[in-house]
N, CA, C and O atoms as a GROMACS GRO file, in nm:
protein
  388
    1MET      N    1   4.547  -3.171  -0.443
    1MET     CA    2   4.434  -3.193  -0.531
    1MET      C    3   4.413  -3.068  -0.617
    1MET      O    4   4.419  -2.956  -0.566
    2THR      N    5   4.389  -3.087  -0.745
    2THR     CA    6   4.373  -2.974  -0.837
    2THR      C    7   4.227  -2.929  -0.840
    2THR      O    8   4.136  -2.999  -0.796
    3GLY      N    9   4.208  -2.810  -0.894
    3GLY     CA   10   4.072  -2.758  -0.909
    3GLY      C   11   3.986  -2.848  -0.995
    3GLY      O   12   3.869  -2.870  -0.965
    4LEU      N   13   4.044  -2.901  -1.102
    4LEU     CA   14   3.969  -2.990  -1.190
    4LEU      C   15   3.926  -3.116  -1.118
    4LEU      O   16   3.813  -3.162  -1.135
    5GLN      N   17   4.014  -3.173  -1.038
    5GLN     CA   18   3.978  -3.293  -0.962
    5GLN      C   19   3.862  -3.265  -0.867
    5GLN      O   20   3.772  -3.348  -0.851
    6ILE      N   21   3.864  -3.149  -0.804
    6ILE     CA   22   3.756  -3.113  -0.712
    6ILE      C   23   3.626  -3.091  -0.788
    6ILE      O   24   3.519  -3.133  -0.743
    7LEU      N   25   3.634  -3.026  -0.904
    7LEU     CA   26   3.514  -3.008  -0.986
    7LEU      C   27   3.454  -3.142  -1.027
    7LEU      O   28   3.332  -3.158  -1.028
    8LEU      N   29   3.538  -3.238  -1.060
    8LEU     CA   30   3.490  -3.371  -1.097
    8LEU      C   31   3.426  -3.441  -0.977
    8LEU      O   32   3.325  -3.510  -0.992
    9ARG      N   33   3.485  -3.424  -0.860
    9ARG     CA   34   3.426  -3.481  -0.738
    9ARG      C   35   3.289  -3.419  -0.710
    9ARG      O   36   3.194  -3.488  -0.675
   10ALA      N   37   3.282  -3.288  -0.726
   10ALA     CA   38   3.155  -3.218  -0.703
   10ALA      C   39   3.049  -3.269  -0.801
   10ALA      O   40   2.935  -3.295  -0.762
   11GLU      N   41   3.087  -3.282  -0.927
   11GLU     CA   42   2.993  -3.330  -1.028
   11GLU      C   43   2.943  -3.471  -0.992
   11GLU      O   44   2.824  -3.500  -1.006
   12ALA      N   45   3.033  -3.557  -0.947
   12ALA     CA   46   2.995  -3.693  -0.909
   12ALA      C   47   2.899  -3.693  -0.790
   12ALA      O   48   2.817  -3.783  -0.776
   13ALA      N   49   2.910  -3.590  -0.704
   13ALA     CA   50   2.821  -3.579  -0.588
   13ALA      C   51   2.692  -3.504  -0.621
   13ALA      O   52   2.609  -3.482  -0.534
   14GLY      N   53   2.675  -3.466  -0.748
   14GLY     CA   54   2.554  -3.395  -0.788
   14GLY      C   55   2.555  -3.247  -0.755
   14GLY      O   56   2.450  -3.185  -0.742
   15VAL      N   57   2.674  -3.191  -0.741
   15VAL     CA   58   2.689  -3.048  -0.706
   15VAL      C   59   2.736  -2.974  -0.830
   15VAL      O   60   2.832  -3.014  -0.896
   16ARG      N   61   2.667  -2.865  -0.861
   16ARG     CA   62   2.704  -2.779  -0.973
   16ARG      C   63   2.767  -2.653  -0.916
   16ARG      O   64   2.712  -2.592  -0.825
   17ILE      N   65   2.883  -2.614  -0.971
   17ILE     CA   66   2.955  -2.496  -0.922
   17ILE      C   67   2.965  -2.396  -1.036
   17ILE      O   68   2.993  -2.432  -1.150
   18ARG      N   69   2.942  -2.269  -1.005
   18ARG     CA   70   2.955  -2.164  -1.104
   18ARG      C   71   3.013  -2.039  -1.037
   18ARG      O   72   3.013  -2.028  -0.915
   19VAL      N   73   3.062  -1.948  -1.119
   19VAL     CA   74   3.112  -1.819  -1.071
   19VAL      C   75   3.010  -1.714  -1.112
   19VAL      O   76   2.976  -1.703  -1.230
   20ASP      N   77   2.960  -1.637  -1.015
   20ASP     CA   78   2.861  -1.534  -1.050
   20ASP      C   79   2.930  -1.408  -1.102
   20ASP      O   80   3.053  -1.405  -1.113
   21GLU      N   81   2.852  -1.306  -1.132
   21GLU     CA   82   2.905  -1.183  -1.193
   21GLU      C   83   3.008  -1.114  -1.104
   21GLU      O   84   3.096  -1.044  -1.153
   22ASP      N   85   2.996  -1.133  -0.972
   22ASP     CA   86   3.090  -1.070  -0.877
   22ASP      C   87   3.216  -1.152  -0.856
   22ASP      O   88   3.305  -1.110  -0.782
   23GLY      N   89   3.225  -1.269  -0.920
   23GLY     CA   90   3.340  -1.356  -0.902
   23GLY      C   91   3.329  -1.450  -0.784
   23GLY      O   92   3.426  -1.516  -0.747
   24THR      N   93   3.209  -1.456  -0.723
   24THR     CA   94   3.186  -1.543  -0.609
   24THR      C   95   3.146  -1.682  -0.656
   24THR      O   96   3.065  -1.696  -0.747
   25LEU      N   97   3.204  -1.786  -0.594
   25LEU     CA   98   3.164  -1.922  -0.627
   25LEU      C   99   3.027  -1.951  -0.568
   25LEU      O  100   3.000  -1.918  -0.453
   26ARG      N  101   2.943  -2.012  -0.647
   26ARG     CA  102   2.809  -2.052  -0.604
   26ARG      C  103   2.793  -2.201  -0.629
   26ARG      O  104   2.834  -2.251  -0.733
   27ILE      N  105   2.732  -2.271  -0.533
   27ILE     CA  106   2.706  -2.413  -0.554
   27ILE      C  107   2.556  -2.436  -0.557
   27ILE      O  108   2.479  -2.368  -0.488
   28GLU      N  109   2.517  -2.533  -0.637
   28GLU     CA  110   2.377  -2.574  -0.646
   28GLU      C  111   2.374  -2.725  -0.634
   28GLU      O  112   2.452  -2.795  -0.700
   29ALA      N  113   2.285  -2.775  -0.550
   29ALA     CA  114   2.273  -2.919  -0.532
   29ALA      C  115   2.131  -2.951  -0.488
   29ALA      O  116   2.066  -2.870  -0.423
   30SER      N  117   2.083  -3.070  -0.525
   30SER     CA  118   1.948  -3.110  -0.487
   30SER      C  119   1.943  -3.153  -0.341
   30SER      O  120   1.835  -3.153  -0.281
   31SER      N  121   2.058  -3.188  -0.283
   31SER     CA  122   2.065  -3.221  -0.141
   31SER      C  123   2.196  -3.166  -0.086
   31SER      O  124   2.284  -3.125  -0.163
   32ALA      N  125   2.209  -3.166   0.044
   32ALA     CA  126   2.329  -3.110   0.107
   32ALA      C  127   2.452  -3.189   0.063
   32ALA      O  128   2.455  -3.312   0.074
   33PRO      N  129   2.555  -3.118   0.014
   33PRO     CA  130   2.678  -3.188  -0.027
   33PRO      C  131   2.751  -3.244   0.094
   33PRO      O  132   2.734  -3.194   0.206
   34PRO      N  133   2.833  -3.347   0.074
   34PRO     CA  134   2.911  -3.402   0.186
   34PRO      C  135   3.001  -3.295   0.248
   34PRO      O  136   3.054  -3.209   0.177
   35ALA      N  137   3.019  -3.301   0.378
   35ALA     CA  138   3.100  -3.202   0.450
   35ALA      C  139   3.243  -3.198   0.397
   35ALA      O  140   3.303  -3.091   0.389
   36GLU      N  141   3.299  -3.313   0.360
   36GLU     CA  142   3.436  -3.318   0.307
   36GLU      C  143   3.446  -3.238   0.176
   36GLU      O  144   3.545  -3.169   0.153
   37LEU      N  145   3.342  -3.248   0.092
   37LEU     CA  146   3.342  -3.174  -0.033
   37LEU      C  147   3.332  -3.024  -0.007
   37LEU      O  148   3.402  -2.945  -0.071
   38VAL      N  149   3.247  -2.985   0.084
   38VAL     CA  150   3.232  -2.843   0.117
   38VAL      C  151   3.365  -2.788   0.167
   38VAL      O  152   3.404  -2.676   0.133
   39SER      N  153   3.435  -2.866   0.249
   39SER     CA  154   3.566  -2.824   0.299
   39SER      C  155   3.666  -2.806   0.185
   39SER      O  156   3.741  -2.709   0.183
   40LEU      N  157   3.666  -2.900   0.090
   40LEU     CA  158   3.754  -2.888  -0.027
   40LEU      C  159   3.720  -2.765  -0.110
   40LEU      O  160   3.810  -2.695  -0.157
   41LEU      N  161   3.592  -2.738  -0.127
   41LEU     CA  162   3.550  -2.621  -0.205
   41LEU      C  163   3.600  -2.492  -0.141
   41LEU      O  164   3.647  -2.402  -0.210
   42ARG      N  165   3.590  -2.486  -0.010
   42ARG     CA  166   3.637  -2.366   0.060
   42ARG      C  167   3.789  -2.352   0.053
   42ARG      O  168   3.842  -2.244   0.029
   43GLU      N  169   3.858  -2.464   0.073
   43GLU     CA  170   4.004  -2.463   0.077
   43GLU      C  171   4.065  -2.429  -0.058
   43GLU      O  172   4.170  -2.364  -0.064
   44HIS      N  173   4.002  -2.472  -0.166
   44HIS     CA  174   4.059  -2.455  -0.301
   44HIS      C  175   3.977  -2.358  -0.387
   44HIS      O  176   3.968  -2.374  -0.508
   45ARG      N  177   3.921  -2.260  -0.323
   45ARG     CA  178   3.834  -2.162  -0.391
   45ARG      C  179   3.903  -2.096  -0.510
   45ARG      O  180   3.842  -2.083  -0.617
   46GLU      N  181   4.028  -2.054  -0.492
   46GLU     CA  182   4.100  -1.984  -0.601
   46GLU      C  183   4.122  -2.075  -0.721
   46GLU      O  184   4.101  -2.033  -0.835
   47ALA      N  185   4.164  -2.200  -0.697
   47ALA     CA  186   4.188  -2.293  -0.807
   47ALA      C  187   4.058  -2.324  -0.882
   47ALA      O  188   4.057  -2.336  -1.004
   48LEU      N  189   3.948  -2.338  -0.808
   48LEU     CA  190   3.818  -2.364  -0.871
   48LEU      C  191   3.776  -2.246  -0.957
   48LEU      O  192   3.730  -2.262  -1.070
   49SER      N  193   3.792  -2.128  -0.902
   49SER     CA  194   3.756  -2.007  -0.975
   49SER      C  195   3.838  -1.995  -1.103
   49SER      O  196   3.784  -1.957  -1.207
   50ALA      N  197   3.967  -2.026  -1.096
   50ALA     CA  198   4.052  -2.019  -1.215
   50ALA      C  199   4.007  -2.120  -1.321
   50ALA      O  200   4.004  -2.088  -1.440
   51CYS      N  201   3.971  -2.240  -1.278
   51CYS     CA  202   3.922  -2.341  -1.374
   51CYS      C  203   3.795  -2.294  -1.442
   51CYS      O  204   3.780  -2.308  -1.564
   52LEU      N  205   3.703  -2.238  -1.365
   52LEU     CA  206   3.575  -2.197  -1.422
   52LEU      C  207   3.589  -2.074  -1.510
   52LEU      O  208   3.521  -2.063  -1.612
   53ARG      N  209   3.675  -1.981  -1.473
   53ARG     CA  210   3.700  -1.864  -1.559
   53ARG      C  211   3.765  -1.909  -1.688
   53ARG      O  212   3.734  -1.855  -1.795
   54HIS      N  213   3.854  -2.005  -1.681
   54HIS     CA  214   3.922  -2.062  -1.798
   54HIS      C  215   3.818  -2.107  -1.900
   54HIS      O  216   3.831  -2.075  -2.018
   55ASP      N  217   3.717  -2.180  -1.858
   55ASP     CA  218   3.614  -2.228  -1.949
   55ASP      C  219   3.536  -2.112  -2.011
   55ASP      O  220   3.504  -2.115  -2.130
   56ALA      N  221   3.504  -2.011  -1.931
   56ALA     CA  222   3.428  -1.897  -1.981
   56ALA      C  223   3.507  -1.821  -2.087
   56ALA      O  224   3.450  -1.779  -2.188
   57GLU      N  225   3.637  -1.803  -2.065
   57GLU     CA  226   3.720  -1.731  -2.162
   57GLU      C  227   3.728  -1.807  -2.294
   57GLU      O  228   3.723  -1.746  -2.401
   58GLU      N  229   3.739  -1.939  -2.287
   58GLU     CA  230   3.743  -2.018  -2.409
   58GLU      C  231   3.610  -2.009  -2.483
   58GLU      O  232   3.608  -1.996  -2.606
   59ALA      N  233   3.500  -2.016  -2.410
   59ALA     CA  234   3.368  -2.008  -2.473
   59ALA      C  235   3.348  -1.874  -2.542
   59ALA      O  236   3.295  -1.868  -2.653
   60GLU      N  237   3.391  -1.764  -2.478
   60GLU     CA  238   3.379  -1.632  -2.539
   60GLU      C  239   3.464  -1.622  -2.665
   60GLU      O  240   3.422  -1.565  -2.766
   61ALA      N  241   3.585  -1.678  -2.659
   61ALA     CA  242   3.673  -1.674  -2.776
   61ALA      C  243   3.614  -1.754  -2.891
   61ALA      O  244   3.619  -1.710  -3.006
   62MET      N  245   3.557  -1.870  -2.862
   62MET     CA  246   3.497  -1.953  -2.966
   62MET      C  247   3.378  -1.879  -3.029
   62MET      O  248   3.362  -1.879  -3.151
   63ALA      N  249   3.296  -1.816  -2.944
   63ALA     CA  250   3.180  -1.743  -2.996
   63ALA      C  251   3.224  -1.628  -3.085
   63ALA      O  252   3.166  -1.606  -3.191
   64ALA      N  253   3.327  -1.555  -3.042
   64ALA     CA  254   3.377  -1.443  -3.122
   64ALA      C  255   3.433  -1.491  -3.255
   64ALA      O  256   3.412  -1.428  -3.359
   65PHE      N  257   3.504  -1.602  -3.252
   65PHE     CA  258   3.565  -1.655  -3.374
   65PHE      C  259   3.459  -1.700  -3.474
   65PHE      O  260   3.467  -1.665  -3.592
   66TYR      N  261   3.361  -1.776  -3.427
   66TYR     CA  262   3.262  -1.830  -3.519
   66TYR      C  263   3.154  -1.728  -3.558
   66TYR      O  264   3.080  -1.749  -3.654
   67ALA      N  265   3.143  -1.619  -3.483
   67ALA     CA  266   3.048  -1.514  -3.518
   67ALA      C  267   3.107  -1.415  -3.617
   67ALA      O  268   3.035  -1.334  -3.675
   68ALA      N  269   3.238  -1.420  -3.636
   68ALA     CA  270   3.304  -1.328  -3.728
   68ALA      C  271   3.257  -1.355  -3.871
   68ALA      O  272   3.244  -1.471  -3.911
   69PRO      N  273   3.231  -1.251  -3.948
   69PRO     CA  274   3.187  -1.271  -4.086
   69PRO      C  275   3.297  -1.337  -4.169
   69PRO      O  276   3.415  -1.307  -4.154
   70ALA      N  277   3.255  -1.424  -4.255
   70ALA     CA  278   3.352  -1.492  -4.344
   70ALA      C  279   3.391  -1.397  -4.456
   70ALA      O  280   3.308  -1.319  -4.504
   71GLY      N  281   3.512  -1.405  -4.496
   71GLY     CA  282   3.558  -1.320  -4.604
   71GLY      C  283   3.693  -1.366  -4.654
   71GLY      O  284   3.753  -1.458  -4.598
   72PRO      N  285   3.742  -1.302  -4.760
   72PRO     CA  286   3.870  -1.345  -4.818
   72PRO      C  287   3.990  -1.310  -4.731
   72PRO      O  288   4.096  -1.370  -4.746
   73VAL      N  289   3.975  -1.213  -4.640
   73VAL     CA  290   4.087  -1.170  -4.558
   73VAL      C  291   4.067  -1.224  -4.416
   73VAL      O  292   3.961  -1.206  -4.355
   74LEU      N  293   4.169  -1.288  -4.365
   74LEU     CA  294   4.161  -1.340  -4.229
   74LEU      C  295   4.178  -1.225  -4.129
   74LEU      O  296   4.245  -1.126  -4.159
   75PRO      N  297   4.117  -1.238  -4.011
   75PRO     CA  298   4.135  -1.133  -3.910
   75PRO      C  299   4.281  -1.121  -3.871
   75PRO      O  300   4.358  -1.216  -3.883
   76SER      N  301   4.319  -1.003  -3.822
   76SER     CA  302   4.459  -0.980  -3.785
   76SER      C  303   4.498  -1.057  -3.660
   76SER      O  304   4.617  -1.079  -3.636
   77HIS      N  305   4.401  -1.098  -3.581
   77HIS     CA  306   4.429  -1.179  -3.463
   77HIS      C  307   4.331  -1.297  -3.460
   77HIS      O  308   4.225  -1.292  -3.522
   78ASP      N  309   4.367  -1.398  -3.389
   78ASP     CA  310   4.286  -1.518  -3.379
   78ASP      C  311   4.227  -1.526  -3.239
   78ASP      O  312   4.299  -1.564  -3.146
   79PRO      N  313   4.098  -1.492  -3.220
   79PRO     CA  314   4.041  -1.493  -3.085
   79PRO      C  315   4.039  -1.631  -3.022
   79PRO      O  316   4.043  -1.643  -2.899
   80VAL      N  317   4.032  -1.737  -3.102
   80VAL     CA  318   4.033  -1.872  -3.045
   80VAL      C  319   4.170  -1.901  -2.984
   80VAL      O  320   4.179  -1.949  -2.871
   81ALA      N  321   4.276  -1.871  -3.058
   81ALA     CA  322   4.411  -1.894  -3.006
   81ALA      C  323   4.434  -1.810  -2.880
   81ALA      O  324   4.492  -1.858  -2.783
   82GLU      N  325   4.390  -1.685  -2.883
   82GLU     CA  326   4.408  -1.598  -2.767
   82GLU      C  327   4.332  -1.653  -2.646
   82GLU      O  328   4.386  -1.654  -2.535
   83GLY      N  329   4.208  -1.698  -2.667
   83GLY     CA  330   4.129  -1.754  -2.557
   83GLY      C  331   4.190  -1.882  -2.502
   83GLY      O  332   4.192  -1.904  -2.381
   84LEU      N  333   4.242  -1.966  -2.592
   84LEU     CA  334   4.306  -2.089  -2.547
   84LEU      C  335   4.432  -2.059  -2.466
   84LEU      O  336   4.460  -2.125  -2.366
   85GLN      N  337   4.508  -1.960  -2.510
   85GLN     CA  338   4.628  -1.924  -2.436
   85GLN      C  339   4.592  -1.867  -2.299
   85GLN      O  340   4.655  -1.902  -2.199
   86ARG      N  341   4.491  -1.778  -2.294
   86ARG     CA  342   4.449  -1.724  -2.164
   86ARG      C  343   4.402  -1.836  -2.073
   86ARG      O  344   4.436  -1.839  -1.955
   87GLY      N  345   4.325  -1.927  -2.129
   87GLY     CA  346   4.275  -2.040  -2.051
   87GLY      C  347   4.386  -2.130  -2.002
   87GLY      O  348   4.385  -2.175  -1.888
   88PHE      N  349   4.484  -2.156  -2.089
   88PHE     CA  350   4.597  -2.239  -2.050
   88PHE      C  351   4.670  -2.179  -1.930
   88PHE      O  352   4.699  -2.247  -1.832
   89TRP      N  353   4.700  -2.048  -1.940
   89TRP     CA  354   4.775  -1.986  -1.831
   89TRP      C  355   4.690  -1.974  -1.705
   89TRP      O  356   4.744  -1.986  -1.594
   90ALA      N  357   4.561  -1.952  -1.718
   90ALA     CA  358   4.474  -1.950  -1.600
   90ALA      C  359   4.473  -2.086  -1.534
   90ALA      O  360   4.476  -2.096  -1.411
   91HIS      N  361   4.469  -2.192  -1.615
   91HIS     CA  362   4.471  -2.328  -1.561
   91HIS      C  363   4.603  -2.357  -1.493
   91HIS      O  364   4.605  -2.418  -1.386
   92ARG      N  365   4.714  -2.315  -1.555
   92ARG     CA  366   4.845  -2.339  -1.495
   92ARG      C  367   4.855  -2.269  -1.359
   92ARG      O  368   4.907  -2.327  -1.263
   93ARG      N  369   4.806  -2.146  -1.351
   93ARG     CA  370   4.809  -2.074  -1.222
   93ARG      C  371   4.723  -2.145  -1.121
   93ARG      O  372   4.760  -2.156  -1.004
   94GLY      N  373   4.607  -2.194  -1.164
   94GLY     CA  374   4.514  -2.262  -1.074
   94GLY      C  375   4.565  -2.397  -1.027
   94GLY      O  376   4.539  -2.436  -0.914
   95SER      N  377   4.638  -2.469  -1.111
   95SER     CA  378   4.684  -2.603  -1.074
   95SER      C  379   4.804  -2.599  -0.981
   95SER      O  380   4.835  -2.699  -0.916
   96SER      N  381   4.871  -2.484  -0.972
   96SER     CA  382   4.985  -2.476  -0.882
   96SER      C  383   4.943  -2.431  -0.742
   96SER      O  384   5.025  -2.428  -0.650
   97ALA      N  385   4.814  -2.397  -0.727
   97ALA     CA  386   4.765  -2.350  -0.596
   97ALA      C  387   4.742  -2.466  -0.501
   97ALA      O  388   4.701  -2.446  -0.387
   0.00000   0.00000   0.00000
């Protein structure tokens, strides 16, 4: 099972997962999550963390790209492309776990 599949299962169960500043996975739920889901979260912690970091890197790249001032000269690098590439490779590493 991939990190994305587990995240989708968690979402369906009403569980929100995030990575805090220390890199620790945190879950939030209005009621206790099913034991099977908790077991999956523990077992696939690295893949989940990679998926969530992937999203954060893309969001930062998008913000940097769209916050850049417009002008006649394009930037020497494309932060969106760089963020997408970092996210792609983070996802690939996470899906092989």
